[in-house]
C-alpha positions as CSV (number, residue, x, y, z in Angstrom):
1,M,-31.3,82.7,-74.3
2,I,-28.9,85.4,-73.0
3,L,-29.7,84.3,-69.5
4,S,-28.7,80.7,-70.2
5,I,-25.5,81.8,-71.9
6,S,-24.4,84.2,-69.1
7,G,-25.3,81.5,-66.6
8,V,-23.2,78.9,-68.2
9,V,-20.3,81.4,-68.4
10,L,-20.8,82.2,-64.7
11,L,-20.8,78.6,-63.7
12,A,-17.8,77.8,-65.9
13,I,-16.0,80.5,-64.0
14,I,-17.0,79.1,-60.6
15,V,-15.8,75.6,-61.6
16,F,-12.6,77.1,-62.9
17,L,-12.1,79.0,-59.5
18,F,-12.8,75.7,-57.6
19,F,-10.5,73.8,-59.9
20,R,-7.8,76.3,-59.2
21,K,-8.2,77.2,-55.5
22,D,-10.1,74.5,-53.7
23,G,-8.6,71.3,-55.3
24,L,-11.6,70.4,-57.4
25,K,-10.5,67.4,-59.4
26,A,-11.1,67.3,-63.1
27,S,-13.1,64.1,-62.6
28,H,-15.5,65.9,-60.3
29,A,-15.9,68.7,-62.7
30,V,-16.7,66.1,-65.5
31,A,-19.1,64.3,-63.3
32,C,-21.0,67.7,-62.4
33,A,-21.1,68.6,-66.1
34,L,-22.5,65.2,-67.2
35,F,-25.1,65.5,-64.2
36,G,-26.2,68.8,-65.6
37,F,-26.2,67.6,-69.1
38,F,-28.5,64.7,-68.3
39,L,-30.6,66.7,-65.9
40,A,-31.5,69.1,-68.7
41,G,-33.1,66.3,-70.4
42,T,-35.5,65.3,-67.6
43,A,-38.9,66.5,-66.7
44,L,-37.3,68.8,-64.1
45,A,-35.6,71.0,-66.6
46,P,-38.5,73.4,-67.2
47,S,-39.0,73.9,-63.5
48,I,-35.3,74.6,-62.9
49,K,-35.2,77.0,-65.9
50,A,-38.4,78.9,-64.6
51,G,-37.0,79.0,-61.1
52,S,-33.6,80.4,-62.5
53,A,-35.5,83.0,-64.5
54,S,-37.5,84.0,-61.6
55,L,-34.4,84.4,-59.5
56,A,-32.7,86.5,-62.2
57,S,-35.7,88.8,-62.5
58,L,-35.7,89.1,-58.7
59,L,-32.1,89.9,-58.7
60,G,-32.5,92.3,-61.7
61,G,-35.3,94.2,-59.9
62,I,-33.1,95.1,-56.9
63,K,-32.2,98.8,-56.9
64,F,-29.3,100.0,-55.0
């Protein structure tokens, strides 16, 4: 749960930066949000969630 909330916050910050700096239009951001919303309801959602959790554990295991 914490991973998904922090992921949403991180993606929201990235979208905001694209909106401010790179000229992302509001309609593009809405289309991306709707795509993500509907993608979450498909059969691919568990695979995407497992892949992102695996990536997060990989990045969390890196020691500097």
